[in-house]
N, C-alpha and C positions, 0 to 999 in steps of 0.2 A: 637355530639357537642363533649364533652370535651377530648374525645380520639382522635376527626379531632384534634384541637387545638397540645393536647400531641403529636400527634405523627408527626404536621406540625414542633414545635419546636425542636424533636427533629432533624427531615429532614434537618433542619437548622443548627442547632449545627452540625453537621457532615459533611455536606458541607463545614459549613467556617473552623470548624478547618481538613476538610482535604486541602486543599485551604491555608492554611495557610505552613501546612505542605508540600505540593508543593514550597512556597515560600523559607520554611526553604531550599528544593534539591538548585532549583535553582533562584537566591533572583532578583524580578522584577529590578535590578536596577540597575546588570549586564548585562541584557540584554541579553547576552548568555555569550559561555563558549567552550574554542574547545580546542581537544588536537586530543595524536597519539595515532595509536600501539606503544608498547613499546614490544622487546621477547629477555628479556633478557637470557635466555638459549639458544640463537641462537649466543651471542657474547661473545668473551674471558672478563674473570671481568675485566679485568685494564682499558674495555672500558667501564663501565658503567657511570663513572661518566662524562667522556667526554659529551658522547650522552644525559643524563636527561641535566646534565649542560646548554649541548646547545639549546635543547628541550626548555627550559624553554627560554635563555635568546633569544628567536623565536617567543615568543611567550603565547604558549601554555600554559597551566592554569592546564589540569592532564596528565594522559598516562593509560596508557590499557596493564593489563598484566596476564600470564597467559591459556592465550588463549588453546593453544593449547599443553600446559605441563605438562598433564597425568604423562607419562613417570618418568621425575621430579620431579611433586608433589611424586609422589608413585612409588617408583623406583623397587618393588618385593613389594605381595602379604602383605602388614599388614603395610607393612613400609613408614612411611612418612616424607618428606626431603623438609622442612620450610628453612630454614635457609637460602639461597641462596634467596628464594622468598626474606623473611626479610633486606638483605641488598641491595637488586632493592628500597623494599619501606622505607626504611630508607633514601638511594639518590635520590627518589623522593624526599622526604620529603625535604634536606636539601633546594635543589634548588624551594622549596614552587607549586612543582606539589600533583595537589592531586591524588591518583590509582582509578581506575574500577577495580572492580575484577574479573578474566572472572572464569566458572564452565569448565574444560577442556577434556567433554560429546562429543566433537565430533572427538577426536583422542582418545579411551582406548590405555591402551601400549600392546606391543606384547605379553607380558605371562597370562594378562588378552585374548586374544585371542586367546591363541593356546593351554589352559586350557579350556579353551566354547566354541572353534568355530561355539556352534550355535547360540552365539552374533550375526552373522554377516549375515544380509540382503539374505537371498533364493531370486534368482531371480522371475517371473512366468516359465520360460525355465525348473526352476530348480536348475541351475548354483548359484553360492554362488560370493558374495563381498569376500575379503581376508585383508590383515593389511595390509600398505604401503598407504594408502589414508586416506580422514577422512569424514564424515556421514559414514560409514562403519558396525556400529555398527543398529542395530533394535529396538527404542523406546519401540516395542512390544516380544522383551524376556523380561522374569517374570524375569529371575536372573540379567540383563544386570540391567535392572530399579532397581532391589534391592540391587546390589552390589555400582550402582554408588550414590547409596545415602553416604552410606557409605565415600566415597574418597570426596565426598561436605559434608558432617558433621563434618570431620574433618576441612576443611579446613575455613567454617562458624566458630569453635572454636574460632580456633586460629585469623579470622581478622573482626571478629564480633564485637568485642565493639576497636574495631580500626581506631582512628578520624580522619586518615588519608586515609582509603576508604570509600569515598563517595558514590558508591555504586556498584549493581554488572552482571552484564553482564552472563544467562545464556545460553551456549552452543554457536552453531555461525552459523547465518544463518540459524536455522532450517528451514526441510521444512516438505512438505507433505513425513509421515515414509507407505513410500509401501513396505509392507515383505509379502512373501510367506510360511514363516517360521511354523513349528509349532506350538507353542506356538501364533504366529500372526493368526492361523489358530480357537486357542482354543477360545482367542481375540474375535474376529469374533463375533462369534456362542451367545458367551457372552456381547455382547455388542446386537446384535440384538432381543436375551430373554428378554433384556433389552427395549429398546424400544419396541415393540411390544407384549410382553408377552404372547401371544400364540400368534401359529403356522400358526390361521386359520387368524388374523388379518392380520398378514408379511403376507402371499397366499396371501391378496387383497388387500394388497398396492400394492404388486407383479404383482397383474394379473396376477396367474403364470398358475390358468385354460390353456391360450394361451400359445399352443405347446405343452402343459404334461407336465407340469412342476413345480406340484403342490410336497408341501411339507407336510411332516403326520407329521417330529419330526426336533431339532434343530439341532439334530446329526446328518443329509443329509446333511443340505446347505458345502458349500466349498466355498471358496473364491475363485470369478470368473476368471477364464482369459479373461481378459478384451482385448486379440488379438484374442481370438475364436468369426466367424461371428457368429452373431445372437445370443450374451447373452444379458440374460435381462436389463434391460437398468437402472429399477431401483435396482435389486441387484446388478449392478457397482453402483451404484447413492448410495447407502448404505454404500458399498466400499470405495469409497472415501469419504466421512463421516468416516468412520472410522475413516479411514485413518489419515484426517488430527487433529480427536478427539483423535488419540493416542500423537501425538505432543505436542499437546494443552495441555492433562493431565500430558506427561510427564518435561514440561515446570512448572506444577502450583508443583506436587510433589516436582521440587528445590526448588522450590520460598516457599512452607512450612517449609521446612526443613530448608534451613539459614535465616527463619523470626522468628527460638524460636533461636537460639544467636547468630544470626544480633542484633545493635544495631538502634531505632523505627529511626532516620536518615537518613540510609543508605540506599539508594535506589532498588531495587529489577528491570531489565530490558530484554531488546532478542533483536537482531538484524535482521529486515523478512529483504529479501529481496520482494520488494511489487512486487507479480503477485498477480491479479482480480481478478482467479482465488480461491486463497489458504482458504479457513473458518477456515483454524487457527491462521492465524492474526486476532491480535486482542479478541480470541478464552479465552486465555487463563485468570482465574478471579484475577489468587494470584502477576499478576504483578504488577506492581503503574505503567506503562506508558510503551509503547513498543516506538522502535524506528525503521531503516529503513537503508537500504544501497541503496547505490545510484552509477554506474558507468553511464560514458553517452557516450563515445568515445571507440568503441572495433570495429568501424567494421560491427554494426547494423542499423545504420540511420542515412539519406543521408545528416540529418537539411537541412538549408535551402543555396538554392547557392556553387557556384565550392568545395569550401571549409568545407561548412557546417557538413560535415562530421566532422571537425576539433570541431566544437561549442557541437554539439550533438543538439536532439530534445530536442524544446523544449515546451517541453509538457509532458516530461519523472519527471522533475523538482516538476514541476507545479501540475501535479498531485498525486504525491504521500504525498505532501506537504498536499493537501487537503483533499488524501482518511487520512493520518494519521488521521491528526486533529480531525475527529468526533470519532475516535476509539478506546480514550486513554485522561483522563485529560491533559496529554502535552505530543510532540514527540521529541524528538532527531534522527537524523543521525549520527549513527554508524561508516559509511566506506563511506566515499567521495573520491572520483580518484583523488588521487595527482597528475598526473600526464599518461603519455604511463605503457599501464600496457600488460603484455603477455599474457593471457586466452584468447584473445576471438580472431573472424574472421582474422581479421586485425588491427595489433597495434597501431595507428597511431598513434600521438605529436599531444597532446591536442594544439587548436589555443593559443598563446599567450596571456594569460588574462582570457583564460576558464576558469578556476581554481577559478578566482576572483569571475567570474560570477555565478559559479554554487554554491560556498558559500554567496554569497549576494540571491543568488533566494532561499536558505535552509532557510537564517535568514526572508525573508524576508516574509518565508509560517505562518514565527510563532514559528518556532523547540528551545527548546532552545540549545540546543550543539551542537555539529560538533566535529565529532573524525574523523580521516584518519587514513588509512589498508596505510603507516606504516611508520615510524621513517627514520627509513632506511632501504635502500635499500639489498633485499638479495640477497647473491652472489651463494648460492649453492640452494636447494631444486626442487620444481618443481615451483617454483614463482619467478625464474630468465627473466632477463628483466623487471621487475615490479618494476617502478620508486615508491619512497620514498618523505620523508620531504629533504633528504638530498641523496645522491650517496653513489656508491661502496665504497666509501675508510670511508665511515663514516663521513668524515666532509663540504662537498661542500653542500651547498645545491645548490636542482634543480631549475627549475622553477615554477613546483608548489609550493615548498617550499618557492619560497620565495616573492609566490601569497597568503600563508598564511601567510604570515610575517605581508604580506602587510593588511591585512583582519582585523587581529587583529590591529594592530596603529586605523586603521578607526572605531573598536569595538570602542576602547576604545576614541575615538572623540565623539563619541555618548554617552558611557558614561556621556560625559563632557556634555553635551546639553540636557540633559534624558527633555522631556518634558509631558504633559498628554495624555495621552493612548484616546488620539482619532484618528475620522477619517473623509475623509471630508464624508458632509451629501450626496450629490446626491452617491457616492460611494459604503453606506449603501443603497439605498433603492434599488440599484441594486442588491441584496443577493438569490442566490438562488442554491435552492438543487436538487442534481440530488440525486434518489432513488436507489439503489443498491444491492444489495444480489449475492454474488454471488455465493452460491450456485444454483443458476441463469444459471451464467454461466458457471458453467460445467455439469446442466442439458442440455443444449443448444448446449455447443462444445464435446458433445455424441454421437448428434442429431440432425444432422446442417441442410440434408434435402436437402445442394449445397456447392459444394464445393469454394466458390467465401464466402462464408457466416465467416466474422470476426466480433467477439463480442469485441473486446477493442476497432480495430479500430472504431466501429458502434458508440458504444461511446464515442468517442472521434469527431465526428464529430460534436453532440449535445456540448461537453467540450471546444472543441480549438473555435464557436464564442464566448463562456459566460468568457471567458479570453480579447479575444481582444476589447467585449464593457465593457474592467474595469468592470468585478462582480465580486467580493466574490465569492466563490462558496464552498460549503460543498458538500462534496460525506456523507447519512446519512441513518439507518434501520430506516421501518417500526417500529418498537418502536421507534424510537424519536417523539418530537412534531412536525406539517409539521408547525403550525398558526404562527414561525415566518421567514419562509422563503415566498413571495409576489408573488416568484411562483419554484413551481418544475419539472425538468422533471424526467421522467418516460420513458429512455429507455430499451429495449428490453426485458421486464421484461416480460416473461416467464409466472413464476407462480406464480397464482395468490391469496390467499383465501376473503371469502366473506369478513371478517372481514378489510381486506387490502383493499377490492373497496368500502367498506362500508364510511372509516377511511377517502379514498381520495374521496366520491363523497360530504361526510362533509364538510372537509376543501376545496372542491371548493364552497360549497352553501354557507358556512359565505366568500369569496371576495378572495378566493384562484387561480391560474390561473397553470394551469395544462397541460403541455404537455410531450403527450400518444405516444412511434413510436410504428410503425409492431414488433411483434414477441409481444408485450404482452395481457395479461390475455390468454392468449391461453389453461392452462389449471391449476389443480385448484391445491394447494398448496402439494400435493402428487407426479405432475408431470402427472396425468391420464388430456384427454381431458372430456371440461363437457359433459354430457348428455344431450348434447342442442346444438341447434346450436352455430355457428362455433363463439366459447370466444362471446355467450349472456351474461354475468354476465357485461359485460359492457356495455352496447349499450344507457343505461340510462347518464354512459361519456361521448359517444363521439358522439351523439346524431345521432343512426346511427346503420344499422347493418354490419357484416365484409362477404361480402356475398361466396369471395372464394380469396386464396391466389395466385402467380405464382412466380419460380422461372426458371432465364433467361438462355440461355445456356452464357461464357464468351465472343463464337466472333457476341452473336446475341442482345446485348444488346437495349433497348431501353428509353424513354422520357417522361416527365412531363411538361405538362407544368401550367408552375404559371407566376402570371404579365407579358404575351406577353415574356416568358422566359424558355429557352427548360434545365432540367433537366433529363444528365445523369443515367440508372438505372441497374442492375440487378440480382443481389443479389437477395433481399427478395421483395414481393408487397403485400401489402393489399388490394382488390378493395372492395371500401370500397359500402355503401349504404345507403346514411341519409336519413331520415325525416328531416319534407321540412322549419322549423325552422333551419335546423342544416347550416351554411353558406358554400358553395363550395370554395376550394380557390384554388386547385391542381388539373386533372384531366391528366388520360393517354391518352396517343397522338400516341397511336401506338397498331394495334395488336388489337383480334377481341372484347376486351372494349376497345377501345378508347372514349372518351367521361367519363368514368364513372372517381367519386369524387377517385382525392391519398390522398387529403390534407384536412382537414375540420377543420373548429371549430363554436364552440355549446357553447351557455354561461345557467346553470345553478345554479340560487339565485342569488347571489351574485357575485359571480366564473367565470371559464371561464375554456373548455376544448380545446386545440388540438389537433389533431390527425394526425400525418405523418407517410402515409399510406408505405411508400417505406425509405426502403435504398441506397440513392445516390451513383455513381462512387468517388466521393470524396472532398464528406460534403458541396456541391454546394447549393443542396436544402433546407438539416439543415441549414443553415447559415443562407437563406436567408427567412425563415420560420421563423428563432432565431428573425430578423431584420425586418419583421411587425408584433412579436408578441409583442413586445416588442415597439412599436407604436405607437400603437393600443391601449398599456393599457396604456400609457403615459410614460411608464419609460425615461431617458435619458440618453442615453447611450456612450461611448467610441467609435471612429472607429481604435483602436491601430490596424496598418498590423501587419502581421505572424511574427511570433517572435521577436513582441513586449510585456515586462509579464511586469503590473506594480502593485504593492500592494502595502499597508497601514500596519504597526503593529506599539507601541505602540508613535503611534505621529512622526510619519518621513515614508514618501511616497519613496519607491526603486523604479527604471524606470530599466530593464533587456536587452540588444538590443542582440539575437541573430539571426538577420537576417543576411542579406548578404550589406545593405546597412548604409550610418549614420540615425539614428530619430532624429528630434529635436521635443524634451520633449515644453509644451505649459503649464507652470508653470506660480498659481496664485503668482501675481506684489510682494505679502508680503513671499513671501517663503524663505528661504536660506539654501542657496545650501553648501552640508559638504562634498558631496563626487560625485568625477567626473565633467561633465560641461553638460549643456543645449543642448548639440549636442552629440549621443552615437554612435559614432562606434561601430562596431562588437563587440564583446563580452563586450561591454560596459557597466558600471552602474555610476548608476542617482542617490543618495541618497540627498532630502533634505526635511529639518524641519519644518512640518506642524508648 
């Protein structure tokens, strides 16, 4: 008992100390802070002071240096030049701008590349990258990993005790490190040996008896050719895991190096693109927290209505907020689109007000900071035509720049109206989790079974209704505590251990409410189908069996009948066989299994399990089932139209309109409006004090 008490006290003190450290990084009374990238090396030094002065005048509170400047920091091997960067830091201080310092590992200098060509990534076909781009060096190349640390040591020694430096960004938008070079091959074999210990264990995990794939030594194993037909799924899955781990450990090594020299008040992060099949996101254990990058208008998402593409898809920032928030003690956004970009498929102008909308949406999710790429629009290089906060003349604010300025004025208004961190009671009661593991997504995507399946879109079919209900949503991993969530959604969670099934069963018996979708629990945690009936370990939870699944042709969709409505489906359908006390909510209404259950509701102990066996074509089935369930559970929900997002933080309510029509928000009589109007126009924002 004494040991338990001592451990509990130690854990409490650690959590309290860390919470205090977070408050030191980002004081709660500031709510959030805003910054802008600046590249001194891109501009004549005579302009630096003008630019940084203008940045401060527009309300920015920090800037961001040295992201791609390795060639300037180390112009030749072992020769370091920080004098120019010191002058830029001095000018930032003069105008009360804090600085985020970056490691430049995304862009190694040409002298390093030419002297050690092996640091360049090798493609599956044997071709190699070359100098002149970024992210062209391999995190698996041992010389590159070692040499980059030398530059980081010098940078950290120089700025690690500089109070003007608030934190460090490692690399830039680090992604899966896929390399087929010699060092990558060697490291992959070592990774496998460390994971499996024996070749027999690897053979069993990979199922190498199939097609005479058995290995007798780790030295026989090559990096799999992913484009070669029929390659072992498990070998490919392990290789993708290895590639992601190479990324996360490369960042960890940088963080450990910086921490040897840096003041504890300086935080360490990196900026990820929110790929939901990326296992490296949140996997680096040495970072203080993580941040993400988000661009909204670049030709990919139609949005809502004729001009929706100028506002963007409303779930993109919402889902990134809800995903990153539980992966880290705090999160921020290191790159938020400042206006028109240059690299998309169609680089349209955002709708006036859209940048302002995105800023508020980032804030609404709980972000501690927002930074934008970039302050000055580039006049040369790959990113010509990409907007900045000021235009190509270096002086005139862009529309997006003015919207950033407006946002900071409004944040200062909120700082002066600070209130208790409370939320409406009915909002808290709707708290919902989505159980998610990116490894599942990778496994499904490499063996989809049907070309019309889309894992991320399937998850959105559950996520979007929850946001329309006005529910706070967290994406959680299976290691977290389930009991704080009245409802947990488990969409397409194909790989499940028996321990996880047991944990979910306990959650339900104790009063939790589970929603499980098709493609869940078909495999064990190794990705093997159960040596049992199809998905049999789930049968107690779902209150029945899964007889079989079906996949339809795109030209021959079918329907599901639920509450006298028909819902079209094509991609995946689990045909259910429930036990007698399990309620049947929906049935298949076509083909040879017409009348068979598609949606069921099962009570276990004090809780419930709803199983949705089909992936509907446009998400209307999933929406209807969720609505029916929340009504059954007595959980009050809102009915916000698509594109209306409402969140609460720091005692403020924030409503945002991505739709193509005006929306009037129903506010409590005592609400004090601080920003906007009750009638919210397209790209509009309403903020009120609780």
